[in-house]
N, C-alpha and C positions, 0 to 999 in steps of 0.2 A: 458334797465335800471333795469328791473326786475331780470333779470339773474345776474346781478352784486350784487344787493342787497341780493338776497337769497345766492349766493355763499359767499359773505362776512359773512352773518348771520351764515352759516354752518361752516366756517373756524373759526368763533368766538366760537360758541358753542362746537366745537369739541377739541378747544384749552382749553377749560375751565376745561376739564376732564382729563388733562394730568399732574397736578402737583403732584410731588413726592417729599416729604420733604427729605432733607438730614439732618440727625441726627448724632451728635457726640455722639457714644455710649460708649466711654471710659471715659468721664468725668462725673462729677455730679455737679449740683448746690448746693448752700449753703442751700437751702431748706430741704434737705433730708440727713440723715447720710449714707445711703446706696445707691448704684446704682440702678436707676430706668429703665435700658435698657432692662431688662426682660418683660416688658410691652409695648414695642414699637408698636408691631403688633396690640394689642387690642387698644392702644391709638390713633393710625393713623386711625383705622377703625372707633372708636367712634367720634373722631374730625372731620373726613370728613363727616360722616353722620349727625353731628351737623350743620356743615357748609352748607351741602345741604337742611337741614330742616329749617334752619333760613333763607337763601336768596333764592329768586325765581330766575328762568332764566332771567327775564325782569330786575331785579336789577342787576344781574351779567353782563348783556348786556348794562346797562346804566353807570356801572363803566368803561367797556371797551370803550364805546364812550367818556366819560370824559377824560380817560388816554390817547387815542389814537388819539382823533380827537379835542375836545375842547381845551385841555391843549396845544398842540402844536400851535394851531391856535391863542391862545390868549398870546403866547410867555411865557407861565408859570405863567400867572396871576392866572389862575384857579388851584386850589389846587388838588393834586392826590387823587383819589378816595380811601377811607380807607375801605369801605364795599365790599370787595371781598371775596370769598370762600377762596382763598389762604391766605389771612391775617387772616380770622377766624380761619382756621386750624392751621396756625403758632402760633396764640396767644393760641389757646387751648393747643397745645403740650407744648408750653413754660410754661403756667400755670400748667401743670402736671409734670414739672421738667425736660423736655427733652431740650437740646441745638439744636435748628433748625438753620442750617448754611445758607439756602438759603431763 
């Protein structure tokens, strides 16, 4: 039983570090007059660091439990967890004027 829990925890934690946002670099939002794609690398780095500084590993794991165990078990009655590093990174990039596709 311990091996199963440890392996699930390791799979979960390694899966948290693989988010690579897909950004539409040709378009621009109505917020800016010029294209902001020249700052993508800096913005991705800063937004990813912000999400890791804001949420701990235990909060990320709790969100995973809600999305993958509690929500299906309750047949969708439990709402989806919004506090994930992926969502924080996506919102940060969107607020900086990038069009995040995934």
